[in-house]
N, C-alpha and C positions, 0 to 999 in steps of 0.2 A: 818567528815561527820555527819550530824545530823541524828536522827532516821528517820525523814520523808523522807530523801533522800537516805536512805540505802536500798539496794535491799533485798527483802524478802528471807529468807532461806527456803522457802517452795515451793513446786510445786503441781499443780493440774493435775491429770491424769484422763481423761474422757474415761471411758470404762475399765471394769475389766476382759476382756478376757485374753488370754495368753500374748498378747502384753502389755496390761496395767499392768498385774502382773509383767512382766519382767522389764518394765520401773520403776515401783514403787520400786521394790527390788534393782535395780541398784542405783537409787537416794538415797534411804534410807541407803544403805550400804556405800554410799559416804559421809554420815553424815548429809543429809538434811531431812527436814520434807516433807511427801507426803500425800496429800489427794487423795484417790482413790475412785472415784464415778462411779456409774453405775445405769441405769434405772431399771435393774433387781434386784431381792432380793438376788442374790447369785453371787459369782465370778466364773470365768472360761469360760464364754461365750459358744460358740458352742463346744469348745474343750472338755469340761467335758462330753459331750454326746458321744464322741468317745471312743472306747474300747482299740484299739491298733493303733500303727503308723508304717508305713514303714520307713526305710527298715528293721528294726529289729523285727517288729511284737510284740512289747511289749510296756508297758507304762513307760515312763521315765520322766513324768511331774515334779516329785519331784527333779530332778537333777538341776533345776534352783534355788533351795533354797540356801541361803548363806552357804559357807563351813567354813569360819572363824568366830570366836566369835559367833558360832551358838547357844549357850545357850541363847542368847538374843532373839532369834526368835523361833517361834513355828515350830518344825520339824514335821509338819503334812503333810499328803497327800493333795496336793493343790486342789484335787477334792472336798475336804471338807471345807477348809477355809484357811485363811492367817492371821498369827499373827506376827507382827513386832512392836517393840516399836516406830519406826519412821513413821509408816504407820497408818493412820486413815481411816477406811472404811466408806464410805457414800453411802450405797446401797439404791436402790429405790429413788435416787435423780437425778435431771436433772438440767443442767445449764440454767439460765434464763437471765443473764446479765453479760457482761464483759466490764470493763472500765479500763482506765489507760494505762500504757506503759510497755515495757519490763523491767523486774526486779521488777515492782511495779504494778501488775495487781490487780484490785478489782473485785471479782467474787461473784455473787449471785446465790445460789442454792436453789431449793425448793424440798421437798419430794413429791413423787407421792401420790395421794389420789384417792379413799379410800386407807388406809394404815394400815399396821400392824407394830407397833413399835418394832424393833428388840431388843431393850434393855429390853422390857417387855415380849415379846413372849417366852414361854417355849417349843414350839413345841408339845404341848400336843395333838392337833388334835380335841379338843372339838368343835371348831368353824366350822371345816369342816363337822362334823357330823350334826351340826345344820343348815347348809346352804341348801336351797331348790333348788338351781340352779345348773345344770350340764353343762359340757363343754367337747367337744371331744379333744381339743388340749392339749397335755401334753408332759412332758419331754421324755417319752419313745417312743413317736411317734407311738403309737398303739391305735386303737379304744378302747373305754371303758371309757375314759375321767375321769373327776374329777369335783369337785364343783367349784363354782365361787371363793371361797376362798380355797386355796390348797397349798400344799408343792411343790414348783416349782421344786426343785432339791432334790431327796431323800438322797443324800450323804452330802449335804451342811451343814456346821456348821458356824454360829449358825443356828439351825433348825427353821428358821423364815417362817411363812406362808405368802402368798401374795394373793392379790385380783386382779382378772381380771376386770379392770374398765369397759370394754366394755360389759361384761355380768352380772356384779353385778347390782341387782335391788334396792340396798340401802334399803332393807327391815329391816335391823338392827338385824336379828336373830343372827348373829355371835357376834355382839357387846354385846348383852344381855348374850350370852353363855360364853364369855371369862372371865376366873376367875381372870386375871391380868389386865383387862381393857386396853389391848394393841391395840385395834382396834379403828380407828377413821374414820368417814365418810366424814368429811369436813376438808378442808385445812385452816391453819391460814394465815393471810395476810402477815406476815413477812416471810422472807427467811433467809437462812444461809449465812452470809457474810464471805468471805475468802480473805486474802491478800497473793498473791503468786507471785513469781518471774518469773515463766514460766508455760506454759500450754502444755500438750501433749495430742493429740487426738488419741485414740486407740479404737474406737467404733466397729471395726470389720465389719462383713457383715451379710446379710440375704441371705438365699437360695432363688433362683428364685421360684416364685409361679407356680408350675407345672400345676395347674388347668387351667391356661391361655393357655397352650399348649394343646388344646383340642384334637389334633390328636393322642395323646398318651393315652387318656382315664383315666388319673389319677383322682382318687376319683369317677370314674364311673365304672371302672373295679377293683374289689377288689385285684387282683393279680398284679396290677401295683403299685409299691411303689417307693419312692425316696431312694437315697443312704444313707441318714441319718436315714431313717426308717429301712433300712436293718441293719445298724450299731447297732441300739439300740436293735433289736429283740434278737439276740443270744449273745449279749454282757454280760460280767461278772456282770454288775449292771443292766442289762436289764430285761424285763419281762419273757424271756425264756432263761436263761443262758445256753449257750453251745448247743442250739437246734434251728434250723431254720424251722419254720412252714410256710406253704402256707396260706395266710390270709383267703381264701375262704373256705377251708375244713380242715385245720390243718394237711395236709399231708406233708411229707418231699419232697421238690421239686426235680424232677429228671433232670430238665433243666431250666437254668436261662439265660436271655439275659440282657446285660447292654447296654443302649443307651447313648452315650456320647453327650456332647455339647447341652444339653437341657436348653435353656435360655441364650445362648451366641454363639458367632461366627455366628450371623445373622445380618440382616440389622438394627434391632433395638438396638442390643447390639454387636457391631463389635469389641469385645475383647475376649480374651481367659481367662478362670478362672484359668489357670495355674496348679491347684492342682488336677483337676477332673480325669485325666487319671491315675495318680498314685493312687488316692483314689479308683478308680474302680478296678485296679489291686490288690490292697491290699485286698479289699473285696472279689474279686474272689479267691485270694489265701486262705483267711480264709475259704471260702466255700469248696474249694477243699481239704483243710486239714481236715475239718469236714466230708465231704462226697466225697471221691475220685471218686466215680462213677457218680456224678452229672455232667452233661454237662454244662459248663459255656462258654458263647460266648460274647465277647465284640465287639460291633459295633462302629466304630470310623472313623474319617476323617484323622487326623494326630495323631499318638501316641507320645505324648510329654513327654518322659522320659528324661528330660534334666538336672536334678539335680544330685548331687554327689551320686553315687551308684544306681541311678534309673534305668539305662539301664540294669545293672546286675540283678536287681530285676525283670524287665520285661522279660529278657531272662529266668530266673528261672521259672516264672509263665507259660511261653509258652512251654519251652522245657522239664522241669522236672515235672510240675504239670498238664500239659495238658490243660491249659486255651486256648481257641480258640480266635483268633482275626480276625474280618471281617471288611475290610475297606469299610465302606458305612454309609452314614447318612440315617437312617431309616425314611421314610416319614410319616408312620402312624402305629398304632397298632390296631388290631381288636380282638374281643373276641368271642370264641365259647361259646355261652350261655348255652349249654347243659353240658359242662365239666368245664367251667371256664378257659380253656386254652387260651393262647394268640397267635395270628397269626401275623407273621412279613413277609413282602415281601422283598426280596433282590435279587441282581444279583449274579449269580455264576461266576466262572472264565471264562466260555464260553460266558457270556453276557446274558444268559437265566434268566428269572425271576422265582424264586422259592419261595415257601411259607414254612416257618419254624414254627413249633409249640413249644411253651415254657410254662412251668408251671408258671413262674414268669417273670416279666420285671422290671428292676431297672433303674430308670432315674437318670443320673448324672446331677443334677441341678447346674447351674452356680452361681457365687457369685455376689450379687448386694448390693448397699448401703442400709442401713436401711431406713425405711420410715421417720424417724425423722432427718436423717442426714443432709439434706439440711437446715432445720431450725437451727440445731446446728451450722453449718458452718456460717450461717448468723449472729447468735448471737456472734460467735467468730470473725467475720469480715474477714474471709478467703474465697478464691475463690475455686470453684469446676471445674473439667473438664467437657467435653461434656457428659460423662457417669455418672456424679453425684458423683464421688470420689473426695477427696481433691486434689487440684492441687499442684504439687511440681516442683522443678527446674530440669534442664537437668543434673546438676552435684550434686544434693542433693536429696535423696529420702525422707528426713525427714523434710526439711524446707518448711513451707507453705508460702503463700503470705503475712503473717503478722509476723513481727519480734517478736521473743519471744514465738511464738506458733508453735509447731512441731506436726508431724503426724507420725504414724508408723503402720505397718501391713496392713490389708486389708481395712483400712479406706482410703488408698491412691491408692492401686492397688491390684487386685487379686493375691494371692501368697500362698505358703505353709507355714508350721510352721517354718522350718529352716530359710527361708528368713525373716519371720516375727520377729523372735527373734534377728536376726542380726540388722534389722531396729530398733527394740525396744531398744537395747543396744546403738546403735548410737544416737538415739533420746535422751536417758538419758544423754549421754555425751554432746550433744549440749545444753540441758537444764541446765546442771550444770554451764555453762558459764554465765548464767543470774541470778544465785542464790547468796545470800549473803555468806560470808565466815565463819559464825559461824558453828561449828561442834557439832553434838549431842554427849553427853558423853556416853561412853559404860556403860552398866549395870554391876555392880559388881556381880559375881556369889554368890549365897547365901551360908552361912556357916551353916552346920548342927547344930552347937551349942554344948554346954556341955551336958553330959548325964543327970545331975540332973535338967536341965531346963525343961525337959519333952516335950511332944508333945500335939498338939490339934487335936481333931477329930470333923469334921463338917459333919453333916448328913442332907441331903436335902430331904424334903418330896414331893416337887414339887406339891403343892396344892392337896395332897392326892394320887397322882398317884403312889408314891412309897409305902406309908404307907398302902394302901389298900391291898397290897400283902405281904410286908415285915414288920415285927414287929420292928419298929425302937426303941421303948422303950427297947426292949430286947437287941438290939445292943448297945444302949447307956449304959445300965446297965453293959454289958460285958466290954465296954471301960472304964467305971469308975473303974472297978476292975483290969483292965490290968495295969501292971507296966509301969511307965514312961509316963503316960498320965496326963497332967496338967489339962485339962478341956475338956468336951464334950458338944457340942451344936447341937440342932436340929433346923433347920430353915425351913420356909414354902416355900420360893422361893429364892434360892441362886443366880439365874441369875439376879435378879433385881439390878440395879446399886447401889441403896441405901443399899441393903443388903450386897453387896460386900464391900462397904465402911465401914459398921459397923463391918463386919467380920475382915477386915484388922485392924481396930482400936483395936478390942479386942485382936487380935494376938499380936499387938504391946504392949498393956497394960499388957498382961500376961507374957511377956518376952520370950515366945517361938518363935522359928523361924523355926520350922518344923511342918508340919501338914498333916493329912490324910483327904482328901475331898471325901466323898462318895455322888455322885450326878448323873449327866447325862453326855452325850457326848458333851455338849456345851463347847466351848473354854472359859477358864477363862481369865479375863483381864490381860495383861502382867504386870501391876503394882504389882500384887500380888506376882510375882516371884522375885522381886528385892532384898528382904532380907528374903525370906522364902523358905525353902526346902519343896516342895510340892510333895505328892504322890496322884494321882487321881485314883478313882475307879468309874466305871460306874455301878450304881445299878438300873438305870431306864431302858434304852433300853435293856441292856445286862442281866438284871436279873428280875426286877419286871414285865416288859412287856412280857417276854418270859416264865415266870413261874406263870402266873396269877392264875392258878388252883391249885397250890401247895405252899401255903404260908409258911408252915413249912420248906420244903426243901429250899425254896428261902431265908428264914431268916437264916437258918443254913449256906448256901453258902455265904451269905453276911457277916456273922460273921467271917468266915474263910478268906475271902478276906480282911476284915479290919485288922484282926490279922496279915496276911502276910505283908500288907502295913506297919503296926506298926513295925514289926520286921525289915523290910528293912530300914526304916529311923533311927531306934534305933541303928542298927549295922553299919550304914554308918559312916566310919571314916572321920575325917576332914583332908583333904590334901590341903595344901596351893595352891591357884590358880597359874598356871604357869606364869612365867614372860613373856613368849612368845619369839618369834624370832624377832630380830631387822630387820628393813626394810631399805635398801639403797634407798634413795629418787631420783633415776634416772633410766632411761630405756635404753636398747640397742635395736636398730632397725636394722635388717639385711636385706638390700636391699634398693636401692635408686631409685626405680621406683615410679609410682603413688601411690601405696598402702603404701610403706614405708615412702614417704614424707608426705602423708596425715596423717598417724598415728603420725609421729614425730611432725608435727605442732600442732596437737590436744593435745598431751601430754605436749608440751612446753607451750601452752596457758593455761594449768591448773597449771603451776608454777613449773614443774619438768625439770631437765636436761635430755637431750637426746643425745646419741651417735648414729650416723647413719653410718653404714658400707656398702660400695658399692664396689663390686669386680672389676668393670670396672672403666674407667676414666671419665664417664659421668653420669649425673642424668636424670631421666625421664623414662627409660625402654621402654616397648612396647608402652606406650601412645604417645611417640614421633613419631610413625609411623602412627598414626590415624589423618586424616585431617578433618574429619567431623563426627558428630553423625547421627543417623537415622533420627532425627528431623531437621538436618541441622546446629546444633550448632557447634561452633569452639572449640575443646578441646585443641588445641595447645596454644591458648591464656591463657586458664585456667592453663595449665601445666607450661607455662613460669612464670606466676604470682606466682604459688606455689613454683617453684624452687627459685625464687628471695626471697620469704618470708623465706624459710628454710635457704638459704645461709646467710641471714642477721639477723636471729633470735639469740638473745644473749644466749639463753639456749640450742641451738642446735650446736653440733660439728660434722662436716662432715669428714669422712675418706674415700677417694677414693682409688681405687686399693688396697683394704684391704679385708682380709677374716677372719672369725672366725675359729680358729683351736682348741680351747679348752674351755669347759664350765664345771665348777664344782660348788658345792654348791647346794642351793635349793631356793625355792620361797622366795623372799624378800632379798636374799643375794647370788646372783650368782657372781662367779669369772670367768671372761672371758679373754681368751688370743687371741690377734689379731696379724695377720702377714701381712705386707705390701709388695709392689712389690720388695723391696730390701731385703726381708726375715727377716726384723727386727721385733721383737715382742714387744707387749705392753700389759700390764695387766690392766684391768678395772673392776670395780664392778657395778652391776646393780641389782635393785630390781625386774625388770620385763624384759622380752625379747619378742620382736615381730618379727616373721618370715614373711618377705615380699619379698622373693627371686624371685618371678615371675615365668614365664614359657615362652616357645617360640613356634614358628610356625614350624611344622615338614617339612622336605624337601621331597616332594612326590616322590615316585618311580614308579608311575603309569601314564598312559595317556600321555606318551612321554615328561613328564616334564624334562627339562634339555637337551633334545635332539632336540626339536623343538622350535624355537624362538617364535612361536605364542602361546605357552602354558605358562601361567603365573599363579600366585596366586592372590587371592583377594587383599592382601596387595600390591602387585606389581601393580595391576590395579589402586587401589586408589592413590598410589604415582605417577603413570604415568599420570593420569588425572589431579592431582593437580599441577604437575610440567610442564605439557604441552608436555611431552615426548610421550604421547599417544594422538593422535588427534581423538577425538570422532566423528568429522564430517566425518572422513575417514572410520569409522567402519560401514560396511554394515550389518554384522551379528556377534553376540557374543553368545557363549555357555558357560554355567556354570555347573559344576558338584559339588554336595554337598557330605559331609561325605567321603572325601578322606583321608583314613588312620584312620578313627574313626568309632565307632559303629560296629566293626568287632571283630574277635576272638583275635587279637593282642591288640586292644584297645577298650574294651567293654564299652565305655563311650561316651557321647555326648559332643562336644566342645562348645556347648551352644551359642556362639556368631556368628557362621559361617553363619547361615541363615539370621540373621539380617544384617550381613555385605554384603551378596549377595543381599538382598533387597535394601540396601542403594546404592550399586554400580549400580544396575540395574535401580533404579529410577533416579540416577544421570546421567547415560548414556542417558536415555529417555529424561531428561531435556535438556541435551546438544545436543542431536540429536534424535528427535522423530521418525525418519525413521529407526533407528537401530533395527533390529530384534534380540530379546533376548530370548533364550531358557534356562531354568533352569532344569537340571536333578536332581531329589531329591528323597529321601526316605520318609522323614516326614519334613514338614516345621515347625521349632521350633519358631514360632512367638508368644510366650506366652505373657500374659498380654496385654498391649496396643500396642504391636508390631503388633498385628493382623491387625490393621488398615492399616499398610504399606504393608502387604501382599495383602490386598484388593486393595490398590492403584496401586500396581504393576500389578495386573491382569487387572484392568481397563485401565492402560496405555498401555496394549498390550503385556506385558511380558508373554510368554508361559511357563507353568510348566508341565514337563513330568516326571512322577514317574518311578522309576526303582526298581527292587528287588535286594538284595545283590548277589543273584545267577546269575543275568543277568545284570552286570554292563555295562554301555556304552562302546563300543569298538572304539578306536581311531586309525586312520592310517594316514600316511603322504606319499603323492605321488606327485612328481613334485612340492614340496613346498606348496601343498594344503592339508589342514587338512580335514579329513572326520570323522564324528561321526555317529555311528550306535547304535541305542537303540531300544528295544522292548517295546512298550506301553503295560503294563500289563492288561489294561482294554479292548482295542480293539484287542490286539495281533498283530497289524501292526508294521512293522519296520520303525522307524523314521530315516531319513538320513539328516544330516546337514553338510554343508561345511562353517564353520565360519571363520572370520578373526582372531578371538582370542578365545582361550579356556581358561576359568578362573576356577581354582581349589580352593576349600575350604578345605585346609589341616587341620589336627588335631592340637589342642593345646597340646603340650607335655612338661612335666616337665624337667628341666635341668638335665644333667647327674650327676652333683655334688651334687644333692639332697641326694644321698645315703651316701656320706661322711659326709655331714652336719647333716643328721639325726643321725648318730652315735655320732657326737660331741655333739649334743643337747640332745641325749638320748630320742628321740621321733621317732616313727615308720613312715613308709610310707604305703600308700594304695597299692593295687595290681597294680594300674595305675601309681605309682611313685609320687603322690602328698602327701603332709604331712597329716598325719592322725589326725583327731580331736578326742577329748575325747568321744563325742557322736554325731552322724551325725545330729540328729533331734533337740535336746535340748541344746547342747553345741557346736555349729558349729564354734566357735571362739577359744575355749580352746583346747590346745594340751593335750595329756595324761600326760605330765609332768607339774605339777602345776607351775604357774608363767610364762609359755611360751605360747604365743598366736599367732594365724595364721590369715593372711588376704591376699586378692588379689589372684593372680594366683598361689601362693604357695599352697593355699588351694584347689582350684578348678577352672575350666574355668568359667569366668564371664566377663561382659562388664565393661565399665569405671565407670558408675554410681554405679553399684553393688560393684565394687572394692573400690570406695571412701566410700561407706556405711560400708562395712566390715572393712575397715581401721579405721573408726570412732568407730566401735564397739570394735575392739581390743584396741584402745587407751583408751576408757572408762574403759575397764576391767583393763588395766594396771594402769591408773590414780587412780582408786578406790583402787587398791592394794597399790600404792605408798603413798596414803594419810594417811595410817595407820603408826603410829610410831613403833608398834609392832604387830605381828601376834600371835593369840592364837586360839586353836581349841576349842573343847567342854570339858565338865567335864569328860565325859566317854572316856578318852584316856588311852593309855597303859603306864604302869610303868615298871621299871627294878629294880629288887632286885640285886644289884651289888654283894652282898655276895654269892648269889647262881649262878650268871651268869658265865659260863665257857668260853664264847667267841666263841662258836661253830658256830655262824652265821646262824643257822637254822631259827631263827625268821626273820633275814634280808631277806633271800630268800623267806620266806612265806608272807611277807608284800606286799599287792597289791598296796600300795600307796607310796612306797619308803620312808616310815616314820621312818625306823630304819636304823641306820648306826653303824659302829664299832668305838668306842672310842679307838684309837690306843694306846694312852698313858696308859689307864687303862686296856686295853684288854677285855673290856666288851661292850655290846650293849648300844646304846644311842637312845632315842626317839626324833624325831623332832615333837614336839607336835602340831605344826601348821598344819602338814600334816596328822597326825593320825586321822582316822575316827571312831575309837573304834570298829572295826569289830571283834577283838579277835583272828584273825588268828595266831598271834604271841604266844598268851597264849596256843593255841592248839598245836603249833609246839614245844614249849620249853620242853625239856626232864627233866629239873631241877626245874620247877615251878618258874623260875625267872621272867617270864613275867605274868603280870596280868593287869586287867582293874581297873581304879581308883574307879569306883562306883559299880563294880560287882566282888568283891573278893570271893574266895572260901567259906570262913566261913560265909560270908553274905548270899550267896546262900543256904548253908546248913540250916541256921537259918530260912530262908523264907520257905524252903521245910518242915522243922519241924513244922512251924506254920500252914501249910496247912493240916497236918495229924491229 
């Protein structure tokens, strides 16, 4: 193949929010080049404005960073920046043209103008002080504003200023003030030309503009704010950390109302934003934890806590923290102009209208496509749906209407973080199929070098911002006198690309490969790390800027920090980099249903062998019982094609009537024992394992199921209509009951698919027989995302929805072979009586009983509901707690067919990225074993949270699996003999650093 006909080994990711970051990291870790572009001057999107996430109420964003070979990447907080040798950030850029075909796209990008060049900007802030224009919109979402040139994100690195083009007057004051000439007012004609094999669209969403919902008084009443504004105010990086003030008078609010569905679930936007209910519950939880006596009331239509662990979170907020929930869509908000209080009219349980007074009102604004999204889709040549999101297929959440271009996250449908990350991983896997085969070479860890080679010290003055407080000449003189220092250099602007190149060249010429860099918080370019051991000191933000009034003490402190850094790199012993753990280039997939088959096909298409183990004698699982999707598509044809592909794939080996009975080893090298129906065993090796064992439909014990022939399940109704066993024309009346055996004390989770299944069957019945009377008894209709449209269609078709409370479930009786259902309408209090021809139940999705045994074999736990536990619910929804084992499909959680296929693709991408490595290595700071001191007591093995320590039976001492070790030091703390230590933090080294500080 000629160079011209070879697919590019690079991908373009448009949008650097959480979805774009995840896609970029997945592709980069698979060995390809990634261009990550965004119109904003920082990465992270909306996510970095959030403080915590449910269901754990903590920040876990960094958990998506690479675990293996991690020294090649910047292990920084992703709120601040992203550093990876295979990722090039193109911030403040937008796509202008896309040509070519899959595998060989030609893309033109242009930077936004007016523009601040991130390679030249030092983040000094002089430009902002010079700007005469103010603007109220800002990152913290509070009044007070900033200049037309401003630091968009206070935590972002690099600390690049940006210009609001709509408010900038082009006066040029900032251009004249900038000491590095980083600001340009006019754009050049030419753009940036890229050759890429695949494009992934991950542009995220914008919050609905609440000013257009005038009935709520947003920006007219100061105490009406949005959920994002509430999030920023008391957040750890917000303007008032740990404290929530009422905007009008600064008082602590005693009562707060949350209004749901502002900007969605209406005629103009007939979709659900999916994340708003849980977002509001999280914020309500945060408020109750800060101020337990504050009354918090959430006004809602349907409480959609349908994700994994979400219903438990909802129960805790209501039952333990005292958050109130009122089922009503509030029509309007009024203000008491004397006090600033807000008045809400609502119906009580008796139907009377009451007026409630609140100190604050929080609007849960819906997710909408960005203003530029339609233009971007036109440039890419892809279609959008009626709501303006990217159009995708019935069986793929990530394929757009143009081959080679993929989408993920809220660019295609409103969703939460966990679902976004699943889609992002799956999109990366699909994109890898269009990229060239060249693999990026791993970066060799730097060697500290010999003691006599000495070290370099680089001091940055940052155009005088450091030198005006710290006496750098005094620091330089001290370094010249310090032992082991080869040379000292003071530079004016270390961030400048040309300065970096000069510094690197001088380091190479001098023969040193260890250096202390005293500068600012800006991320150094990754190329500097390839052959140099670097110790960084922040003497600008953390020293010069905070000690402006005391230069003597600032200089003294700077000297001590430099001395400590020198001692650290001088005392660092050279330990040869680990060889790493070998990787078996094959995968084991447990389960032959839709998830397992989809994952197996995806892995095999990446060139790896796959063993598929299915305990029954047939493939297809639950998908074989589904005859149509909500949109009318035929999944049986899709499943049949998938089964044929898997059966005939040369890299896939199927084992029916077989179970996994033993798993030993670790990531990259599992040894698995299989047992077939004849009780014969076979041993295989696998580098990765995917658990796709599925789940089943519970057998109801309520509502006369199994005792009255008229009572059936939704699955039985669907099968009966498809086969003709149930004649729709003969059905005069049909009743449906939702949440049978779920969302209760025994199963406190939502089965997610039941409401969609009921809507599908109800619409199908109405299509077959419009005269059929259909009544659905429900608690909350979980028609999240674009499923909301089918809920609207069902109501328009005449389907009646009657809500019931868990304490007052519908009562079913049978007399003379006639069913009778009695239920109390919670709104009117009237008793509803129905005598249907069929009663259709929506039973819970339940995990199989043998999950318990399999979890012991695999060494991974189960949730309280019996599904397999993931490593982290929000940011690692596919990873199991045991490295190298991944989850997908109903084994992980209840989900529909498209979601199952997507999660299978994500699991396959994780497995393929692992299998593509010949060896696995961890970081430099991993644990070591001094075998002469080790007594084999195994205390360190028990202490290790990552199962990175095992016992070497032959030697009787502990052994470290370095690929698993995260360098936490728990083993070193537990070892009574001092036999455990960390490679880069040995006792003597720490003592020398402490001595240098004194």
